[in-house]
N, C-alpha and C positions, 0 to 999 in steps of 0.2 A: 671589366675591367676593376684593377688593380694597379695601386700605384705607390709609392714608399715615400714616406713625406719627405725625405729627401729631393724623392724625383718633384716631389710638386712646385718645393720652396726654387727648388732651381726652374722649374718655365714662370712660377712666378715673380722672377728673381726678388726674393726675399731670407732672410735667415733661422735657423733650424736652432728650435731649444729644444731637448730632451729627444727622445728616440728618434732617429733620422730612418730608423728602418724599418717604423712600422707598419702596415701596410694600412690603405683606405681606399676602400670599396663604392664612395659615393659623395656629396653633399648634399648638406640641410642645413636646417632653421635649426636657431639653438635649442629650440622647445623637442620640436619631432629627430633630431640628428639621433643616429644609436653611435653602439661604439669603434663602427668599420667606415664611420663616416668623418665629414670636415664639418665644422660651419665658422661661421666666424663673429667676431661682437667688436659692436662702437658703443661709445655712451648713451645713455646713460646703462645699458648693460654687461659693458665693462666688468664689474666689482659683482654681477651675479652669474657669469659667466662660468664660472665654476660650479654651480649646479648642473650644467648640459651635460648631460649623456654622451657629446659628443665624445671623437677617442681621440681628436686631433682640432686644434683652436690657428685661425688666423687669427690677428690682434695687429696692432698697431707699433709703431720702434718705441714706443715711450710706456707701452700697456707694462703692468705687472707680470711676470711672466706665472705660469699653472709648474705647481709642481706633480699633478699627478697625469701629465698627459703631455705628448708635446705640443710646442706652440711654435706656427712660423709666422717670421716677424716681418712687417713689410707698410710703404708709406703710406698706401693705402689701399686699406682693410676694405670697403665696399666693389673697389676694383679687384679684387682679388680675388672676390665673393665671384663676380661676373665669369671672372676668365675662369675658378673652375666648374661653375656650372655650364661654360663650353668643352670644360675639359670631360667630363663625366655624362654631361646630356646632349652631346652633339644632335646638332640638326637634322632633319628628316633630308634623308638623302631622296634624291628625285632624278628619276631615268631624264638624262638630258635627249629627248623627243619633242618632232613634233607630231602629235596624235592623226589618226587619221579621223579622227571624228570633231576635229577642230576645225575652221575656218581661218585658213590666212591667205588674204588679197594676192593673189598672182603681183602686186604692185609694189606691195611692202616687201618693206627691208630688214632684213632678221640675219644676227650675229649670228656666231661662233659661241656653242656649248649652249643654246638654249633650251626650256623647256616651255611646251606649248601643251597644255592637257585639254583632253574632251569638253568638245562643247565650248570651247574659250573661240571668239572669234577676233579678226585682225585687222583692220580694216586697209582700205587704200590709203601709198604714201604715209603707210606707218613707219616708226622705225623702233627696232629692238635689239638694245644692246647688247652686248657679250655675256655673257653668264647668266642671264635672264630666263628669272619663274614665270611662268603664267599659270594659273592654277584653274581648273572648270570655271563655266559661265561668266569667266572675266570680257567685259569688253572696251576695244581699245580702238577708238577714235579714226577718222581718218586724220591725215595727216598728223599722229601723235608720235611727241617721242619717250622713247622707254632707255637712260640712259644704262651702263653696264652694271651688272649685279643686282639690280632690282628683286626686287618679290610682289606679287601681285596676288593676294591671294583669292579665296573665291567669290563672285558678284560684286570685285570691282569692276565701277567703272570712271573710262579716263576719256572724258571728253575729246571733241576734233580739235586741234592743234595745240593741246595741252603739251608742258614741255615736262618731263617729268627727270630731276638729275640721274647722278649715280648712284647707287648702293642706296636705293631707298626702299621701305618698306610700306604696302598697301595693304593694312586686314580688311579683313573680308567686309563686303558691305561699303565700304567707301565712295564717294563720287567727290570725282577730283572734274570740277570744270560742267559743275552744272548751273541751266541760267541766273543772273542775278536776279535781285528782288527790284524788277525797272517797271515803271507803270506812271502812265500821268493820267489824270483822273477830269475830266472836262465832263459839266453837270450829269455829275454824280457817278460817271462810267468809266470805266476803269480800263484802260489801250494799251497794250503791253509793248515795253520797249525795245527794241532789238537788243542782242547783249551781242555784242562783237567781237570782244575779246577771247581771249582766253587767261590759263591759270599757268605762272610757272614757279617748281619745286625747285629749287636748291640741291644738292648733292646731301643723304647721309639724314635725309628727313624721314620722318612715320609720322603716317598719317592713320589712325585709331578706326576701326568698328563702326560703321553707320557714321562718320564724319562729312560732311557736305563742305568742298571748299567750291563758293562760288566762281566760276568764266566773270572777267572784266565786263562792264559794258563797252568800254574802247580798253584801250590797251591789254595790261596783263593784269592781276592779281597775283602778287609776289610772296611766294613761304623763302626765307634763305636757309642758306647750308646750316646742317644740324639740329633745327628745331622741330621738336618731338611732339606729337598732337594724339593725348588721348582720345576715346571713344566719344562717338556723340557731341561733336562741338561743331558750331556751323561759324568759318570767315566766310564775310561776307562780301560781294560785287567790289574790283579794286582796289581792296586791302593792299597794304605794305607789310609784312612781317619780317624783322631781321632776324639775322643767324643766333642760332643755340635757345631759344625762347624755348618756353614749356607751357599746353594750354592742356590742365587738367579736366579731366570729363564736364559736359553741360557748358560747357564755357561758350557766351554768342557774343561774336564781335561785331557789328553794324559794320553796312560799306560804307571806302573810303577814308578807313585809320589805318595811320602812319606807324606801328611801335618799332621800336627801337633794339638793340640787339640783349639777349641778355634778360628778358622779361622772362617772369610767371606768374599765371592766372590760378587761380586758385577755384575749387571746382562752383559751377554758378557763376564764376564771375560774369559780367555786362559791360557793354558798351552801348553810346550812342553813337551816331554817326560822324565822320568829317572831321574827327579830333586827331589828336597829332602824342605821343606815349614816348618818351624819352629810355635810354639804354636803363640797365639793371633793375629794370622799375618790378615791385612783388605786390599784388594781389591777394588778400585774403579771400576765401571763399563768400560768394555771393556779394561779391564788391560792385557795386552801380557806379561806373564810372562816365561820371556826363562832362567831362571838358579835360581843355588836354593837360597833360602831366608830364612836368621836369623830370630828366633822369635819378636815377637812384632814389624814388619815392617808394616808401613803403605807406600801403593804402588798405584800408579794411570797410565797409560797413555799405548803406548807403540814405545817401549819395558817398564816395566812397571819400575818405576824411582820411590825414595822417594817423595810423597804429594806433598810437598811444592817447592816444586823445580817443580813438574810437574805444578802446578799453578803460576809460577814467568813465565815459559817460555809460558802458554798459554796466559797471561798474556802482553807478550810482543810480541805476535804473532799479538794479536787485534789492536797491533802497526802498523804493519809493512805498512796495505796501505795508513797514514797522513803521516810516513818515505817516502815513496818512492814518496807522493807530493810534499814532502821536497826537497827530492833530484832532483826532476823535474825541482823545482821552480832554486834549487842552477848551474843546470846544466844550464838553460835560463844565470841567472846572469852572469856566467861567460861567455859564448858565448858573450853572448852582451859587454859584456868589453875586450875582445878579439877582438872582427871586433871595437872597442871606440881605440885599441892600434893598428891599421892596418888604 
């Protein structure tokens, strides 16, 4: 599929500078793009984007023009690039039928325009919303509710009673509603505490491959609208996560943690249980969060501390080697002086 720069600018609601009639056949990154493809640049790459072979470029409104190729100026180049990916790399077309190799309970409620592929299992009293796609080997438990427009990729498990909002994407192998890690230890023996709650995902939530979100002991583990969770993340039982949060791979959130809106957790960040984290917090990778965190905090390190303090400590640690050499040299000098006095 080819489109002119002018057609793309109209779709992106942008302004063309240069040849609007140039044909574009695809989209790619700055380094990989060919002369028939379009790319984008944001700081600090804008000053180097003229080195790209891309036939056209998407830049911000106040970025300089490029004299050797057409440019589409937009308010948000990253968002425009995401649109271009959808234009040139359309999602896989899925036939909207229920495979005769799938098991769908007669008591399940299936919406319109739904695809349920081979070897999926939909249990009693489950509700599958309109336009939802269920890939092979997905398990949808009893009384599960799937909202409209969801996609469940292969080997997803949604356990009994869980509620999934509209337009959620569950990547391959994730488990929604596995038992929380609840045990009572008596005389050295661990006895299981029944996990009777569920998991509730809001609208537009994405859960990455092999991520696990535990069902609550009682009540619900909740993930708010628009939150995005990467691969291999664990959310413990009875967690409450706000809207539009980001969890990068290998994050571990212990049970009964209350997280506000718009929080970001870098890779391998982790928390203790039973704490509260305010809105708009950012945690660097491997941050160890051991207590309540006020809103608008930026933390790093273990235990987590204000990011600037952590940077100063890390800079100081890098000087320890040279300081030890200086101390040894001073010790030798002092020893020599003491020897001379004798």
